[in-house]
Backbone atoms as SQL, in Angstrom:
CREATE TABLE atoms (id INTEGER PRIMARY KEY, chain TEXT, resi INTEGER, resn TEXT, atom TEXT, x REAL, y REAL, z REAL);
INSERT INTO atoms VALUES
  (1, 'A', 1, 'MET', 'N', 24.056, 5.146, -28.713),
  (2, 'A', 1, 'MET', 'CA', 22.799, 4.854, -28.056),
  (3, 'A', 1, 'MET', 'C', 22.888, 3.489, -27.369),
  (4, 'A', 2, 'SER', 'N', 22.255, 3.371, -26.223),
  (5, 'A', 2, 'SER', 'CA', 22.284, 2.136, -25.438),
  (6, 'A', 2, 'SER', 'C', 20.866, 1.629, -25.197),
  (7, 'A', 3, 'LEU', 'N', 20.761, 0.335, -25.024),
  (8, 'A', 3, 'LEU', 'CA', 19.499, -0.291, -24.666),
  (9, 'A', 3, 'LEU', 'C', 19.415, -0.334, -23.153),
  (10, 'A', 4, 'THR', 'N', 18.326, 0.166, -22.588),
  (11, 'A', 4, 'THR', 'CA', 18.160, 0.182, -21.139),
  (12, 'A', 4, 'THR', 'C', 17.109, -0.839, -20.715),
  (13, 'A', 5, 'LYS', 'N', 17.025, -1.071, -19.399),
  (14, 'A', 5, 'LYS', 'CA', 15.992, -1.966, -18.895),
  (15, 'A', 5, 'LYS', 'C', 14.607, -1.407, -19.221),
  (16, 'A', 6, 'GLN', 'N', 14.472, -0.100, -19.198),
  (17, 'A', 6, 'GLN', 'CA', 13.192, 0.519, -19.531),
  (18, 'A', 6, 'GLN', 'C', 12.829, 0.251, -20.987),
  (19, 'A', 7, 'ASP', 'N', 13.814, 0.293, -21.876),
  (20, 'A', 7, 'ASP', 'CA', 13.571, -0.029, -23.290),
  (21, 'A', 7, 'ASP', 'C', 13.087, -1.470, -23.442),
  (22, 'A', 8, 'ILE', 'N', 13.681, -2.367, -22.685),
  (23, 'A', 8, 'ILE', 'CA', 13.273, -3.778, -22.740),
  (24, 'A', 8, 'ILE', 'C', 11.837, -3.920, -22.240),
  (25, 'A', 9, 'ALA', 'N', 11.528, -3.252, -21.127),
  (26, 'A', 9, 'ALA', 'CA', 10.164, -3.307, -20.588),
  (27, 'A', 9, 'ALA', 'C', 9.163, -2.740, -21.600),
  (28, 'A', 10, 'ASN', 'N', 9.507, -1.648, -22.241),
  (29, 'A', 10, 'ASN', 'CA', 8.617, -1.045, -23.247),
  (30, 'A', 10, 'ASN', 'C', 8.377, -2.002, -24.413),
  (31, 'A', 11, 'ALA', 'N', 9.417, -2.708, -24.829),
  (32, 'A', 11, 'ALA', 'CA', 9.275, -3.676, -25.916),
  (33, 'A', 11, 'ALA', 'C', 8.366, -4.829, -25.489),
  (34, 'A', 12, 'LEU', 'N', 8.479, -5.263, -24.246),
  (35, 'A', 12, 'LEU', 'CA', 7.599, -6.316, -23.743),
  (36, 'A', 12, 'LEU', 'C', 6.139, -5.875, -23.750),
  (37, 'A', 13, 'VAL', 'N', 5.892, -4.629, -23.394),
  (38, 'A', 13, 'VAL', 'CA', 4.528, -4.091, -23.409),
  (39, 'A', 13, 'VAL', 'C', 3.964, -4.163, -24.823),
  (40, 'A', 14, 'LYS', 'N', 4.749, -3.720, -25.795),
  (41, 'A', 14, 'LYS', 'CA', 4.288, -3.700, -27.186),
  (42, 'A', 14, 'LYS', 'C', 4.076, -5.097, -27.758),
  (43, 'A', 15, 'LYS', 'N', 4.973, -6.026, -27.415),
  (44, 'A', 15, 'LYS', 'CA', 4.946, -7.349, -28.052),
  (45, 'A', 15, 'LYS', 'C', 4.067, -8.369, -27.334),
  (46, 'A', 16, 'THR', 'N', 3.820, -8.172, -26.035),
  (47, 'A', 16, 'THR', 'CA', 3.105, -9.203, -25.286),
  (48, 'A', 16, 'THR', 'C', 1.762, -8.749, -24.725),
  (49, 'A', 17, 'GLY', 'N', 1.558, -7.461, -24.659),
  (50, 'A', 17, 'GLY', 'CA', 0.312, -6.981, -24.072),
  (51, 'A', 17, 'GLY', 'C', 0.355, -6.870, -22.560),
  (52, 'A', 18, 'LEU', 'N', 1.516, -7.082, -21.957),
  (53, 'A', 18, 'LEU', 'CA', 1.657, -6.878, -20.519),
  (54, 'A', 18, 'LEU', 'C', 1.460, -5.402, -20.202),
  (55, 'A', 19, 'THR', 'N', 1.098, -5.104, -18.956),
  (56, 'A', 19, 'THR', 'CA', 1.042, -3.702, -18.545),
  (57, 'A', 19, 'THR', 'C', 2.474, -3.205, -18.346),
  (58, 'A', 20, 'GLN', 'N', 2.622, -1.897, -18.270),
  (59, 'A', 20, 'GLN', 'CA', 3.951, -1.320, -18.067),
  (60, 'A', 20, 'GLN', 'C', 4.532, -1.797, -16.739),
  (61, 'A', 21, 'THR', 'N', 3.707, -1.872, -15.717),
  (62, 'A', 21, 'THR', 'CA', 4.169, -2.323, -14.402),
  (63, 'A', 21, 'THR', 'C', 4.615, -3.778, -14.459),
  (64, 'A', 22, 'GLN', 'N', 3.816, -4.635, -15.083),
  (65, 'A', 22, 'GLN', 'CA', 4.173, -6.049, -15.195),
  (66, 'A', 22, 'GLN', 'C', 5.478, -6.232, -15.971),
  (67, 'A', 23, 'ALA', 'N', 5.623, -5.489, -17.053),
  (68, 'A', 23, 'ALA', 'CA', 6.831, -5.597, -17.871),
  (69, 'A', 23, 'ALA', 'C', 8.061, -5.126, -17.091),
  (70, 'A', 24, 'SER', 'N', 7.918, -4.056, -16.325),
  (71, 'A', 24, 'SER', 'CA', 9.039, -3.550, -15.523),
  (72, 'A', 24, 'SER', 'C', 9.429, -4.548, -14.442),
  (73, 'A', 25, 'VAL', 'N', 8.439, -5.138, -13.777),
  (74, 'A', 25, 'VAL', 'CA', 8.709, -6.129, -12.744),
  (75, 'A', 25, 'VAL', 'C', 9.396, -7.346, -13.353),
  (76, 'A', 26, 'LEU', 'N', 8.896, -7.818, -14.480),
  (77, 'A', 26, 'LEU', 'CA', 9.476, -8.980, -15.153),
  (78, 'A', 26, 'LEU', 'C', 10.924, -8.711, -15.556),
  (79, 'A', 27, 'THR', 'N', 11.169, -7.556, -16.136),
  (80, 'A', 27, 'THR', 'CA', 12.523, -7.191, -16.558),
  (81, 'A', 27, 'THR', 'C', 13.467, -7.126, -15.357),
  (82, 'A', 28, 'ASN', 'N', 13.038, -6.475, -14.296),
  (83, 'A', 28, 'ASN', 'CA', 13.880, -6.363, -13.096),
  (84, 'A', 28, 'ASN', 'C', 14.141, -7.730, -12.468),
  (85, 'A', 29, 'GLN', 'N', 13.131, -8.585, -12.412),
  (86, 'A', 29, 'GLN', 'CA', 13.315, -9.920, -11.839),
  (87, 'A', 29, 'GLN', 'C', 14.283, -10.755, -12.676),
  (88, 'A', 30, 'PHE', 'N', 14.209, -10.608, -13.986),
  (89, 'A', 30, 'PHE', 'CA', 15.116, -11.328, -14.877),
  (90, 'A', 30, 'PHE', 'C', 16.567, -10.977, -14.560),
  (91, 'A', 31, 'PHE', 'N', 16.859, -9.682, -14.484),
  (92, 'A', 31, 'PHE', 'CA', 18.238, -9.263, -14.220),
  (93, 'A', 31, 'PHE', 'C', 18.664, -9.551, -12.781),
  (94, 'A', 32, 'GLU', 'N', 17.720, -9.487, -11.832),
  (95, 'A', 32, 'GLU', 'CA', 18.048, -9.833, -10.450),
  (96, 'A', 32, 'GLU', 'C', 18.431, -11.309, -10.346),
  (97, 'A', 33, 'GLN', 'N', 17.729, -12.165, -11.081),
  (98, 'A', 33, 'GLN', 'CA', 18.036, -13.600, -11.057),
  (99, 'A', 33, 'GLN', 'C', 19.442, -13.861, -11.610),
  (100, 'A', 34, 'ILE', 'N', 19.784, -13.183, -12.699),
  (101, 'A', 34, 'ILE', 'CA', 21.126, -13.327, -13.269),
  (102, 'A', 34, 'ILE', 'C', 22.174, -12.855, -12.263),
  (103, 'A', 35, 'THR', 'N', 21.931, -11.706, -11.653),
  (104, 'A', 35, 'THR', 'CA', 22.872, -11.150, -10.676),
  (105, 'A', 35, 'THR', 'C', 23.043, -12.076, -9.479),
  (106, 'A', 36, 'GLU', 'N', 21.942, -12.605, -8.944),
  (107, 'A', 36, 'GLU', 'CA', 22.015, -13.513, -7.795),
  (108, 'A', 36, 'GLU', 'C', 22.789, -14.782, -8.139),
  (109, 'A', 37, 'THR', 'N', 22.530, -15.328, -9.305),
  (110, 'A', 37, 'THR', 'CA', 23.215, -16.555, -9.719),
  (111, 'A', 37, 'THR', 'C', 24.716, -16.325, -9.852),
  (112, 'A', 38, 'LEU', 'N', 25.098, -15.220, -10.493),
  (113, 'A', 38, 'LEU', 'CA', 26.520, -14.904, -10.653),
  (114, 'A', 38, 'LEU', 'C', 27.176, -14.631, -9.305),
  (115, 'A', 39, 'SER', 'N', 26.460, -13.972, -8.395),
  (116, 'A', 39, 'SER', 'CA', 27.052, -13.662, -7.084),
  (117, 'A', 39, 'SER', 'C', 27.312, -14.927, -6.268),
  (118, 'A', 40, 'LYS', 'N', 26.595, -16.019, -6.578),
  (119, 'A', 40, 'LYS', 'CA', 26.844, -17.306, -5.932),
  (120, 'A', 40, 'LYS', 'C', 28.033, -18.034, -6.560),
  (121, 'A', 41, 'GLY', 'N', 28.589, -17.464, -7.630),
  (122, 'A', 41, 'GLY', 'CA', 29.722, -18.083, -8.302),
  (123, 'A', 41, 'GLY', 'C', 29.304, -19.058, -9.382),
  (124, 'A', 42, 'GLU', 'N', 28.011, -19.067, -9.725),
  (125, 'A', 42, 'GLU', 'CA', 27.501, -19.971, -10.746),
  (126, 'A', 42, 'GLU', 'C', 27.447, -19.264, -12.099),
  (127, 'A', 43, 'ASP', 'N', 27.601, -20.024, -13.163),
  (128, 'A', 43, 'ASP', 'CA', 27.537, -19.473, -14.515),
  (129, 'A', 43, 'ASP', 'C', 26.088, -19.333, -14.958),
  (130, 'A', 44, 'VAL', 'N', 25.847, -18.428, -15.905),
  (131, 'A', 44, 'VAL', 'CA', 24.520, -18.240, -16.488),
  (132, 'A', 44, 'VAL', 'C', 24.634, -18.499, -17.981),
  (133, 'A', 45, 'LYS', 'N', 23.835, -19.444, -18.465),
  (134, 'A', 45, 'LYS', 'CA', 23.872, -19.805, -19.880),
  (135, 'A', 45, 'LYS', 'C', 22.517, -19.483, -20.493),
  (136, 'A', 46, 'LEU', 'N', 22.519, -18.579, -21.462),
  (137, 'A', 46, 'LEU', 'CA', 21.296, -18.196, -22.163),
  (138, 'A', 46, 'LEU', 'C', 21.402, -18.731, -23.587),
  (139, 'A', 47, 'SER', 'N', 20.623, -19.751, -23.862),
  (140, 'A', 47, 'SER', 'CA', 20.682, -20.436, -25.152),
  (141, 'A', 47, 'SER', 'C', 20.578, -19.452, -26.310),
  (142, 'A', 48, 'SER', 'N', 21.451, -19.602, -27.275),
  (143, 'A', 48, 'SER', 'CA', 21.532, -18.784, -28.492),
  (144, 'A', 48, 'SER', 'C', 22.034, -17.365, -28.254),
  (145, 'A', 49, 'PHE', 'N', 22.094, -16.933, -26.998),
  (146, 'A', 49, 'PHE', 'CA', 22.551, -15.569, -26.716),
  (147, 'A', 49, 'PHE', 'C', 24.004, -15.574, -26.271),
  (148, 'A', 50, 'GLY', 'N', 24.302, -16.326, -25.205),
  (149, 'A', 50, 'GLY', 'CA', 25.673, -16.391, -24.728),
  (150, 'A', 50, 'GLY', 'C', 25.749, -16.861, -23.289),
  (151, 'A', 51, 'ASN', 'N', 26.961, -16.890, -22.770),
  (152, 'A', 51, 'ASN', 'CA', 27.221, -17.367, -21.415),
  (153, 'A', 51, 'ASN', 'C', 27.931, -16.300, -20.597),
  (154, 'A', 52, 'PHE', 'N', 27.452, -16.117, -19.363),
  (155, 'A', 52, 'PHE', 'CA', 28.142, -15.297, -18.379),
  (156, 'A', 52, 'PHE', 'C', 28.882, -16.277, -17.480),
  (157, 'A', 53, 'VAL', 'N', 30.185, -16.135, -17.380),
  (158, 'A', 53, 'VAL', 'CA', 31.003, -17.082, -16.634),
  (159, 'A', 53, 'VAL', 'C', 31.766, -16.337, -15.543),
  (160, 'A', 54, 'VAL', 'N', 31.731, -16.895, -14.319),
  (161, 'A', 54, 'VAL', 'CA', 32.495, -16.331, -13.209),
  (162, 'A', 54, 'VAL', 'C', 33.880, -16.945, -13.240),
  (163, 'A', 55, 'ARG', 'N', 34.908, -16.093, -13.345),
  (164, 'A', 55, 'ARG', 'CA', 36.293, -16.563, -13.369),
  (165, 'A', 55, 'ARG', 'C', 37.011, -16.059, -12.127),
  (166, 'A', 56, 'LYS', 'N', 37.907, -16.881, -11.628),
  (167, 'A', 56, 'LYS', 'CA', 38.734, -16.472, -10.489),
  (168, 'A', 56, 'LYS', 'C', 40.062, -15.967, -11.029),
  (169, 'A', 57, 'LYS', 'N', 40.435, -14.763, -10.624),
  (170, 'A', 57, 'LYS', 'CA', 41.729, -14.208, -11.009),
  (171, 'A', 57, 'LYS', 'C', 42.643, -14.269, -9.787),
  (172, 'A', 58, 'SER', 'N', 43.821, -14.767, -9.979),
  (173, 'A', 58, 'SER', 'CA', 44.791, -14.911, -8.892),
  (174, 'A', 58, 'SER', 'C', 45.381, -13.561, -8.513),
  (175, 'A', 59, 'GLN', 'N', 45.941, -13.529, -7.322),
  (176, 'A', 59, 'GLN', 'CA', 46.684, -12.354, -6.877),
  (177, 'A', 59, 'GLN', 'C', 47.890, -12.183, -7.788),
  (178, 'A', 60, 'ARG', 'N', 48.217, -10.930, -8.113),
  (179, 'A', 60, 'ARG', 'CA', 49.352, -10.716, -9.018),
  (180, 'A', 60, 'ARG', 'C', 49.960, -9.347, -8.757),
  (181, 'A', 61, 'PRO', 'N', 51.216, -9.185, -9.166),
  (182, 'A', 61, 'PRO', 'CA', 51.846, -7.877, -9.009),
  (183, 'A', 61, 'PRO', 'C', 51.338, -6.926, -10.094),
  (184, 'A', 62, 'GLY', 'N', 51.246, -5.667, -9.737),
  (185, 'A', 62, 'GLY', 'CA', 50.828, -4.652, -10.694),
  (186, 'A', 62, 'GLY', 'C', 51.640, -3.389, -10.478),
  (187, 'A', 63, 'ARG', 'N', 51.287, -2.351, -11.203),
  (188, 'A', 63, 'ARG', 'CA', 52.024, -1.089, -11.098),
  (189, 'A', 63, 'ARG', 'C', 51.031, 0.069, -11.186),
  (190, 'A', 64, 'ASN', 'N', 51.189, 1.029, -10.292),
  (191, 'A', 64, 'ASN', 'CA', 50.378, 2.240, -10.345),
  (192, 'A', 64, 'ASN', 'C', 50.835, 3.047, -11.556),
  (193, 'A', 65, 'PRO', 'N', 49.955, 3.292, -12.537),
  (194, 'A', 65, 'PRO', 'CA', 50.389, 3.972, -13.752),
  (195, 'A', 65, 'PRO', 'C', 50.837, 5.426, -13.527),
  (196, 'A', 66, 'LYS', 'N', 50.319, 6.063, -12.485),
  (197, 'A', 66, 'LYS', 'CA', 50.712, 7.454, -12.218),
  (198, 'A', 66, 'LYS', 'C', 52.092, 7.556, -11.586),
  (199, 'A', 67, 'THR', 'N', 52.322, 6.706, -10.581),
  (200, 'A', 67, 'THR', 'CA', 53.561, 6.830, -9.812),
  (201, 'A', 67, 'THR', 'C', 54.614, 5.800, -10.191),
  (202, 'A', 68, 'GLY', 'N', 54.202, 4.739, -10.849),
  (203, 'A', 68, 'GLY', 'CA', 55.133, 3.666, -11.179),
  (204, 'A', 68, 'GLY', 'C', 55.385, 2.733, -10.010),
  (205, 'A', 69, 'GLU', 'N', 54.750, 3.023, -8.880),
  (206, 'A', 69, 'GLU', 'CA', 54.934, 2.214, -7.679),
  (207, 'A', 69, 'GLU', 'C', 54.324, 0.823, -7.886),
  (208, 'A', 70, 'GLU', 'N', 55.048, -0.200, -7.424),
  (209, 'A', 70, 'GLU', 'CA', 54.533, -1.559, -7.532),
  (210, 'A', 70, 'GLU', 'C', 53.483, -1.780, -6.450),
  (211, 'A', 71, 'VAL', 'N', 52.378, -2.411, -6.833),
  (212, 'A', 71, 'VAL', 'CA', 51.304, -2.729, -5.901),
  (213, 'A', 71, 'VAL', 'C', 50.887, -4.179, -6.124),
  (214, 'A', 72, 'LEU', 'N', 50.257, -4.754, -5.106),
  (215, 'A', 72, 'LEU', 'CA', 49.771, -6.118, -5.209),
  (216, 'A', 72, 'LEU', 'C', 48.282, -6.068, -5.530),
  (217, 'A', 73, 'ILE', 'N', 47.893, -6.656, -6.644),
  (218, 'A', 73, 'ILE', 'CA', 46.487, -6.727, -7.022),
  (219, 'A', 73, 'ILE', 'C', 45.919, -7.987, -6.388),
  (220, 'A', 74, 'THR', 'N', 44.899, -7.817, -5.562),
  (221, 'A', 74, 'THR', 'CA', 44.360, -8.949, -4.807),
  (222, 'A', 74, 'THR', 'C', 43.591, -9.911, -5.715),
  (223, 'A', 75, 'ALA', 'N', 43.465, -11.138, -5.248),
  (224, 'A', 75, 'ALA', 'CA', 42.675, -12.140, -5.974),
  (225, 'A', 75, 'ALA', 'C', 41.224, -11.683, -5.969),
  (226, 'A', 76, 'ARG', 'N', 40.522, -11.986, -7.043),
  (227, 'A', 76, 'ARG', 'CA', 39.125, -11.569, -7.139),
  (228, 'A', 76, 'ARG', 'C', 38.395, -12.434, -8.156),
  (229, 'A', 77, 'LYS', 'N', 37.086, -12.291, -8.160),
  (230, 'A', 77, 'LYS', 'CA', 36.262, -12.971, -9.150),
  (231, 'A', 77, 'LYS', 'C', 35.764, -11.927, -10.140),
  (232, 'A', 78, 'VAL', 'N', 35.737, -12.295, -11.405),
  (233, 'A', 78, 'VAL', 'CA', 35.228, -11.404, -12.442),
  (234, 'A', 78, 'VAL', 'C', 34.227, -12.170, -13.296),
  (235, 'A', 79, 'VAL', 'N', 33.313, -11.430, -13.887),
  (236, 'A', 79, 'VAL', 'CA', 32.335, -12.034, -14.786),
  (237, 'A', 79, 'VAL', 'C', 32.761, -11.734, -16.217),
  (238, 'A', 80, 'THR', 'N', 32.798, -12.771, -17.029),
  (239, 'A', 80, 'THR', 'CA', 33.096, -12.584, -18.446),
  (240, 'A', 80, 'THR', 'C', 31.882, -13.036, -19.245),
  (241, 'A', 81, 'PHE', 'N', 31.786, -12.550, -20.468),
  (242, 'A', 81, 'PHE', 'CA', 30.669, -12.916, -21.338),
  (243, 'A', 81, 'PHE', 'C', 31.218, -13.457, -22.640),
  (244, 'A', 82, 'LYS', 'N', 30.670, -14.576, -23.066),
  (245, 'A', 82, 'LYS', 'CA', 31.042, -15.144, -24.351),
  (246, 'A', 82, 'LYS', 'C', 29.773, -15.245, -25.184),
  (247, 'A', 83, 'ALA', 'N', 29.763, -14.575, -26.315),
  (248, 'A', 83, 'ALA', 'CA', 28.581, -14.548, -27.177),
  (249, 'A', 83, 'ALA', 'C', 28.298, -15.922, -27.761),
  (250, 'A', 84, 'GLY', 'N', 27.019, -16.238, -27.867),
  (251, 'A', 84, 'GLY', 'CA', 26.588, -17.478, -28.490),
  (252, 'A', 84, 'GLY', 'C', 26.616, -17.356, -30.006),
  (253, 'A', 85, 'PRO', 'N', 26.387, -18.454, -30.706),
  (254, 'A', 85, 'PRO', 'CA', 26.508, -18.451, -32.164),
  (255, 'A', 85, 'PRO', 'C', 25.556, -17.482, -32.874),
  (256, 'A', 86, 'LYS', 'N', 24.314, -17.379, -32.410),
  (257, 'A', 86, 'LYS', 'CA', 23.369, -16.474, -33.078),
  (258, 'A', 86, 'LYS', 'C', 23.750, -15.009, -32.854),
  (259, 'A', 87, 'LEU', 'N', 24.221, -14.700, -31.656),
  (260, 'A', 87, 'LEU', 'CA', 24.640, -13.321, -31.366),
  (261, 'A', 87, 'LEU', 'C', 25.889, -12.972, -32.169),
  (262, 'A', 88, 'LYS', 'N', 26.781, -13.932, -32.336),
  (263, 'A', 88, 'LYS', 'CA', 27.982, -13.691, -33.134),
  (264, 'A', 88, 'LYS', 'C', 27.609, -13.371, -34.571),
  (265, 'A', 89, 'LEU', 'N', 26.628, -14.068, -35.124),
  (266, 'A', 89, 'LEU', 'CA', 26.180, -13.807, -36.495),
  (267, 'A', 89, 'LEU', 'C', 25.631, -12.390, -36.622),
  (268, 'A', 90, 'VAL', 'N', 24.858, -11.955, -35.640),
  (269, 'A', 90, 'VAL', 'CA', 24.266, -10.618, -35.675),
  (270, 'A', 90, 'VAL', 'C', 25.366, -9.561, -35.649),
  (271, 'A', 91, 'THR', 'N', 26.367, -9.748, -34.785),
  (272, 'A', 91, 'THR', 'CA', 27.423, -8.751, -34.662),
  (273, 'A', 91, 'THR', 'C', 28.324, -8.762, -35.909),
  (274, 'A', 92, 'GLN', 'N', 28.513, -9.919, -36.523),
  (275, 'A', 92, 'GLN', 'CA', 29.319, -9.994, -37.740),
  (276, 'A', 92, 'GLN', 'C', 28.613, -9.308, -38.899),
  (277, 'A', 93, 'LYS', 'N', 27.311, -9.462, -39.001),
  (278, 'A', 93, 'LYS', 'CA', 26.543, -8.806, -40.060),
  (279, 'A', 93, 'LYS', 'C', 26.587, -7.296, -39.893),
  (280, 'A', 94, 'GLY', 'N', 26.531, -6.843, -38.624),
  (281, 'A', 94, 'GLY', 'CA', 26.527, -5.413, -38.358),
  (282, 'A', 94, 'GLY', 'C', 27.844, -4.741, -38.641),
  (283, 'A', 95, 'SER', 'N', 28.953, -5.494, -38.639),
  (284, 'A', 95, 'SER', 'CA', 30.272, -4.885, -38.838),
  (285, 'A', 95, 'SER', 'C', 30.683, -4.856, -40.308),
  (286, 'A', 96, 'LYS', 'N', 29.895, -5.460, -41.174),
  (287, 'A', 96, 'LYS', 'CA', 30.257, -5.498, -42.592),
  (288, 'A', 96, 'LYS', 'C', 29.781, -4.278, -43.329);
């Protein structure tokens, strides 16, 4: 099972008294802001939750797994996530 944006909006309705429309708009704006910030190459730090970091990966040689043919993998930017201390505690408790 996965948590969706709709699930988050529904939780906001229950916990804050916002209307469904307000909660959906708020949820969408939150994720749009994160996306816009990352697309500018800036990091996003959410206290106690974790950090989204934009990393630059250099061009490198690779291999097509089907044919074995060597290919050049172009340089690109990727987003990585590092969990914050509170999130790490939650995930550690869940795995025990």
